[in-house]
VOLO-465754 format. One record per residue (C-alpha): x negated, y negated, z negated; residue in three letters. Coordinates in Angstrom, 1 decimal. Example, Ala and Ser with C-alpha at 12.3 -4.5 7.8 and 13.67 -1.06 7.14 Angstrom:
REM residues 2
site x = -12.3 | y = 4.5 | z = -7.8 | code = ala
site x = -13.7 | y = 1.1 | z = -7.1 | code = ser
REM end
This chain:
REM residues 211
site x = -46.8 | y = 66.5 | z = -29.7 | code = met
site x = -43.7 | y = 68.6 | z = -29.1 | code = thr
site x = -40.2 | y = 67.3 | z = -28.5 | code = met
site x = -39.1 | y = 68.3 | z = -31.8 | code = ser
site x = -42.0 | y = 66.5 | z = -33.5 | code = thr
site x = -41.1 | y = 63.3 | z = -31.6 | code = phe
site x = -37.5 | y = 63.5 | z = -32.8 | code = arg
site x = -38.6 | y = 64.6 | z = -36.3 | code = asn
site x = -42.0 | y = 62.9 | z = -37.2 | code = pro
site x = -44.2 | y = 64.8 | z = -39.5 | code = val
site x = -46.5 | y = 63.0 | z = -42.0 | code = gly
site x = -46.9 | y = 62.0 | z = -45.6 | code = pro
site x = -44.5 | y = 59.1 | z = -45.3 | code = gln
site x = -40.7 | y = 59.5 | z = -45.3 | code = pro
site x = -39.1 | y = 60.0 | z = -42.0 | code = thr
site x = -37.4 | y = 56.6 | z = -41.9 | code = ser
site x = -40.7 | y = 54.8 | z = -42.2 | code = thr
site x = -41.9 | y = 56.4 | z = -38.9 | code = tyr
site x = -38.7 | y = 55.5 | z = -37.2 | code = trp
site x = -39.0 | y = 51.9 | z = -38.2 | code = arg
site x = -42.5 | y = 51.8 | z = -36.9 | code = arg
site x = -41.4 | y = 53.3 | z = -33.5 | code = arg
site x = -38.6 | y = 50.8 | z = -33.3 | code = ile
site x = -41.0 | y = 47.8 | z = -33.9 | code = val
site x = -43.5 | y = 49.1 | z = -31.3 | code = val
site x = -40.7 | y = 49.8 | z = -28.8 | code = gly
site x = -39.3 | y = 46.3 | z = -29.3 | code = leu
site x = -42.9 | y = 44.8 | z = -28.8 | code = gly
site x = -43.3 | y = 46.9 | z = -25.5 | code = ile
site x = -39.8 | y = 45.7 | z = -24.3 | code = leu
site x = -40.6 | y = 42.1 | z = -25.1 | code = ala
site x = -43.8 | y = 42.3 | z = -23.1 | code = val
site x = -42.0 | y = 43.9 | z = -20.1 | code = ile
site x = -39.3 | y = 41.1 | z = -20.2 | code = val
site x = -42.0 | y = 38.3 | z = -20.2 | code = ile
site x = -43.8 | y = 39.9 | z = -17.3 | code = ile
site x = -40.6 | y = 40.2 | z = -15.4 | code = phe
site x = -39.7 | y = 36.5 | z = -16.0 | code = leu
site x = -43.1 | y = 35.3 | z = -14.9 | code = ile
site x = -42.9 | y = 37.3 | z = -11.7 | code = ala
site x = -39.3 | y = 36.4 | z = -10.8 | code = val
site x = -39.1 | y = 32.8 | z = -12.2 | code = arg
site x = -35.2 | y = 32.6 | z = -11.8 | code = pro
site x = -34.2 | y = 29.2 | z = -10.3 | code = gly
site x = -37.8 | y = 28.2 | z = -9.5 | code = gly
site x = -37.4 | y = 28.6 | z = -5.8 | code = ala
site x = -34.4 | y = 26.2 | z = -5.7 | code = lys
site x = -35.4 | y = 22.6 | z = -5.1 | code = pro
site x = -34.2 | y = 20.0 | z = -7.6 | code = ala
site x = -31.1 | y = 18.3 | z = -6.2 | code = ser
site x = -31.4 | y = 14.6 | z = -5.5 | code = thr
site x = -27.6 | y = 14.0 | z = -5.3 | code = gly
site x = -24.5 | y = 15.6 | z = -4.1 | code = thr
site x = -23.3 | y = 15.5 | z = -0.5 | code = asp
site x = -20.7 | y = 12.8 | z = -1.5 | code = gly
site x = -23.4 | y = 10.6 | z = -3.0 | code = asp
site x = -25.6 | y = 10.9 | z = 0.2 | code = ser
site x = -22.5 | y = 10.0 | z = 2.4 | code = lys
site x = -21.6 | y = 7.0 | z = 0.1 | code = ala
site x = -25.3 | y = 5.8 | z = 0.3 | code = ala
site x = -25.1 | y = 6.1 | z = 4.1 | code = ser
site x = -21.8 | y = 4.4 | z = 4.4 | code = ala
site x = -23.1 | y = 1.4 | z = 2.2 | code = ser
site x = -26.2 | y = 1.1 | z = 4.3 | code = thr
site x = -24.2 | y = 1.2 | z = 7.6 | code = asp
site x = -21.4 | y = -1.1 | z = 6.5 | code = ala
site x = -21.3 | y = -4.6 | z = 8.0 | code = pro
site x = -22.0 | y = -7.5 | z = 5.8 | code = ala
site x = -19.1 | y = -9.5 | z = 4.3 | code = asp
site x = -17.9 | y = -12.3 | z = 6.4 | code = ala
site x = -19.0 | y = -14.7 | z = 3.8 | code = ser
site x = -22.5 | y = -13.6 | z = 4.3 | code = asp
site x = -22.4 | y = -14.1 | z = 8.1 | code = ala
site x = -25.1 | y = -16.5 | z = 9.3 | code = pro
site x = -23.9 | y = -20.0 | z = 10.3 | code = val
site x = -25.1 | y = -21.5 | z = 13.6 | code = asp
site x = -28.3 | y = -23.5 | z = 12.7 | code = glu
site x = -27.6 | y = -27.3 | z = 13.2 | code = gly
site x = -23.8 | y = -26.9 | z = 13.3 | code = ala
site x = -21.7 | y = -29.5 | z = 11.4 | code = cys
site x = -19.9 | y = -28.4 | z = 8.3 | code = ala
site x = -16.2 | y = -29.2 | z = 8.8 | code = pro
site x = -16.3 | y = -31.0 | z = 5.5 | code = ala
site x = -18.5 | y = -33.7 | z = 6.9 | code = val
site x = -16.5 | y = -34.2 | z = 10.2 | code = val
site x = -14.0 | y = -36.9 | z = 10.2 | code = lys
site x = -11.4 | y = -37.3 | z = 13.1 | code = val
site x = -9.3 | y = -40.3 | z = 14.0 | code = ala
site x = -6.4 | y = -40.8 | z = 16.4 | code = ala
site x = -6.8 | y = -43.6 | z = 19.0 | code = val
site x = -4.5 | y = -45.4 | z = 21.4 | code = thr
site x = -5.6 | y = -48.1 | z = 23.8 | code = asp
site x = -3.0 | y = -50.5 | z = 22.6 | code = ala
site x = -0.6 | y = -50.9 | z = 19.7 | code = asp
site x = 2.5 | y = -51.8 | z = 22.0 | code = glu
site x = 3.4 | y = -50.9 | z = 25.4 | code = tyr
site x = 5.7 | y = -52.3 | z = 28.0 | code = thr
site x = 8.3 | y = -50.1 | z = 29.7 | code = ala
site x = 6.0 | y = -49.6 | z = 32.7 | code = glu
site x = 2.9 | y = -48.6 | z = 30.7 | code = gln
site x = 1.7 | y = -45.2 | z = 29.6 | code = gln
site x = -0.2 | y = -45.0 | z = 26.4 | code = pro
site x = -3.8 | y = -43.8 | z = 26.7 | code = leu
site x = -4.7 | y = -41.3 | z = 24.0 | code = leu
site x = -8.0 | y = -40.3 | z = 22.6 | code = ser
site x = -9.9 | y = -39.6 | z = 19.4 | code = leu
site x = -13.1 | y = -40.2 | z = 17.7 | code = thr
site x = -15.2 | y = -37.8 | z = 15.8 | code = val
site x = -17.7 | y = -38.9 | z = 13.2 | code = thr
site x = -20.4 | y = -37.3 | z = 11.1 | code = asn
site x = -20.0 | y = -38.4 | z = 7.7 | code = ala
site x = -23.0 | y = -36.5 | z = 6.5 | code = gly
site x = -26.7 | y = -37.5 | z = 6.2 | code = thr
site x = -28.3 | y = -35.3 | z = 8.9 | code = thr
site x = -27.7 | y = -34.9 | z = 12.6 | code = glu
site x = -25.5 | y = -31.9 | z = 13.6 | code = cys
site x = -23.5 | y = -30.5 | z = 16.5 | code = thr
site x = -19.7 | y = -29.9 | z = 16.7 | code = phe
site x = -17.3 | y = -28.7 | z = 19.4 | code = asn
site x = -15.3 | y = -31.5 | z = 20.7 | code = ala
site x = -14.1 | y = -29.8 | z = 23.8 | code = gly
site x = -10.4 | y = -29.8 | z = 25.1 | code = ser
site x = -10.1 | y = -26.2 | z = 23.9 | code = asp
site x = -10.1 | y = -27.3 | z = 20.3 | code = val
site x = -8.4 | y = -30.7 | z = 20.7 | code = gln
site x = -4.7 | y = -31.3 | z = 20.0 | code = glu
site x = -2.8 | y = -34.5 | z = 20.2 | code = tyr
site x = 0.6 | y = -34.6 | z = 18.6 | code = ile
site x = 3.2 | y = -37.4 | z = 18.9 | code = ile
site x = 6.1 | y = -37.7 | z = 16.5 | code = thr
site x = 8.8 | y = -40.1 | z = 15.8 | code = ser
site x = 10.0 | y = -39.9 | z = 12.2 | code = gly
site x = 10.5 | y = -36.2 | z = 11.5 | code = glu
site x = 11.0 | y = -35.5 | z = 15.2 | code = asp
site x = 8.0 | y = -33.6 | z = 16.9 | code = arg
site x = 8.0 | y = -35.3 | z = 20.4 | code = ile
site x = 5.0 | y = -34.0 | z = 22.3 | code = trp
site x = 1.9 | y = -31.8 | z = 21.9 | code = ser
site x = -1.1 | y = -31.5 | z = 24.3 | code = ser
site x = -1.2 | y = -27.9 | z = 23.6 | code = lys
site x = 2.3 | y = -27.1 | z = 24.9 | code = asp
site x = 1.3 | y = -27.2 | z = 28.6 | code = cys
site x = -2.5 | y = -27.3 | z = 28.4 | code = gln
site x = -4.5 | y = -25.8 | z = 31.3 | code = val
site x = -8.2 | y = -25.4 | z = 32.1 | code = asp
site x = -9.3 | y = -26.1 | z = 28.4 | code = ala
site x = -13.1 | y = -26.2 | z = 28.1 | code = val
site x = -15.6 | y = -26.3 | z = 25.1 | code = ala
site x = -17.9 | y = -29.3 | z = 24.8 | code = ala
site x = -20.4 | y = -29.2 | z = 21.9 | code = pro
site x = -21.6 | y = -32.7 | z = 21.0 | code = val
site x = -24.5 | y = -33.9 | z = 18.8 | code = thr
site x = -23.3 | y = -36.1 | z = 16.1 | code = leu
site x = -25.7 | y = -38.6 | z = 14.4 | code = lys
site x = -24.8 | y = -39.6 | z = 10.9 | code = pro
site x = -22.2 | y = -42.5 | z = 10.8 | code = gly
site x = -21.9 | y = -42.8 | z = 14.6 | code = val
site x = -18.3 | y = -42.3 | z = 16.0 | code = ala
site x = -18.2 | y = -40.4 | z = 19.2 | code = val
site x = -15.1 | y = -41.1 | z = 21.4 | code = pro
site x = -13.4 | y = -38.6 | z = 23.8 | code = thr
site x = -12.2 | y = -39.5 | z = 27.3 | code = thr
site x = -8.7 | y = -41.2 | z = 27.2 | code = pro
site x = -5.8 | y = -39.6 | z = 29.1 | code = phe
site x = -2.3 | y = -40.9 | z = 29.7 | code = pro
site x = 0.9 | y = -39.8 | z = 28.0 | code = trp
site x = 3.8 | y = -39.9 | z = 30.4 | code = asp
site x = 6.3 | y = -40.7 | z = 27.7 | code = arg
site x = 8.2 | y = -37.4 | z = 27.9 | code = thr
site x = 9.0 | y = -34.7 | z = 25.5 | code = arg
site x = 7.0 | y = -31.4 | z = 25.8 | code = ser
site x = 8.0 | y = -27.8 | z = 25.2 | code = asp
site x = 6.2 | y = -24.6 | z = 26.4 | code = pro
site x = 9.4 | y = -23.7 | z = 28.3 | code = gly
site x = 9.5 | y = -26.9 | z = 30.4 | code = thr
site x = 5.8 | y = -27.0 | z = 31.6 | code = cys
site x = 6.9 | y = -26.1 | z = 35.2 | code = glu
site x = 9.7 | y = -28.6 | z = 35.3 | code = ser
site x = 9.0 | y = -31.9 | z = 37.1 | code = ala
site x = 12.0 | y = -33.5 | z = 35.4 | code = asp
site x = 11.3 | y = -33.6 | z = 31.7 | code = arg
site x = 13.2 | y = -35.7 | z = 29.2 | code = gln
site x = 11.9 | y = -39.3 | z = 28.8 | code = gln
site x = 11.6 | y = -40.6 | z = 25.3 | code = val
site x = 13.4 | y = -43.7 | z = 24.0 | code = thr
site x = 11.7 | y = -47.2 | z = 24.4 | code = gly
site x = 13.2 | y = -50.5 | z = 23.4 | code = gly
site x = 10.7 | y = -51.1 | z = 20.5 | code = gly
site x = 10.8 | y = -47.5 | z = 19.1 | code = ala
site x = 7.8 | y = -46.5 | z = 16.8 | code = thr
site x = 5.8 | y = -43.3 | z = 17.5 | code = tyr
site x = 2.7 | y = -42.0 | z = 15.7 | code = arg
site x = -0.2 | y = -40.0 | z = 17.1 | code = leu
site x = -2.1 | y = -37.4 | z = 15.1 | code = ala
site x = -5.0 | y = -35.4 | z = 16.2 | code = val
site x = -6.7 | y = -32.0 | z = 15.4 | code = val
site x = -10.2 | y = -31.2 | z = 16.5 | code = leu
site x = -11.5 | y = -27.7 | z = 15.9 | code = asp
site x = -9.4 | y = -27.4 | z = 12.6 | code = gly
site x = -10.2 | y = -30.8 | z = 11.3 | code = val
site x = -7.2 | y = -33.0 | z = 11.1 | code = glu
site x = -7.0 | y = -36.9 | z = 11.3 | code = ser
site x = -6.5 | y = -38.2 | z = 7.8 | code = ser
site x = -4.0 | y = -40.8 | z = 9.2 | code = glu
site x = -1.7 | y = -41.0 | z = 12.3 | code = ser
site x = -1.9 | y = -44.0 | z = 14.6 | code = lys
site x = 1.4 | y = -45.9 | z = 15.1 | code = pro
site x = 2.4 | y = -47.6 | z = 18.3 | code = phe
site x = 5.4 | y = -49.2 | z = 20.0 | code = leu
site x = 7.2 | y = -48.3 | z = 23.2 | code = leu
site x = 9.4 | y = -51.0 | z = 24.8 | code = asn
REM end
């Protein structure tokens, strides 16, 4: 077949018929070539499927490493819940002569139904004396050598602390080194003692008289 024959087909059919046949055959061959190429190359086939963006991975890692919320923190086994702890202020007398120093203490009671432990040490105790609206004295103002003292509380059993004397003076953190602190008024004046133990406050204050 000469080049002129290829360009100008010879046969009993019209020339346009031969050209249409050649075009169909050519398209078929081209389609086969494209299919073979796609099978050999497989575009995108070598790229592994993504399981998430870098941001997603970092977020997942952060959520795994983040500390648990404070509300999920474990509670010491056997510790008393503050709601079942009752604290009461105690004085060794209701009235004192001019020469007497009131002895102050407190009792702590487990109002629950099971035995538990609670810190009743001096590090969490505070004794507060008032007269009317006047804050007179606090054991925390000049406290030294405070220590923890966990105690086991049986249900319904009041546990007392060791009494200590109040020297009938006003307290203030600025006067702790002074040996000459202001004495409070006697002559039948009424004072009240309130206590706090590890955040649990006494429900009532204890009144007493100083003569």
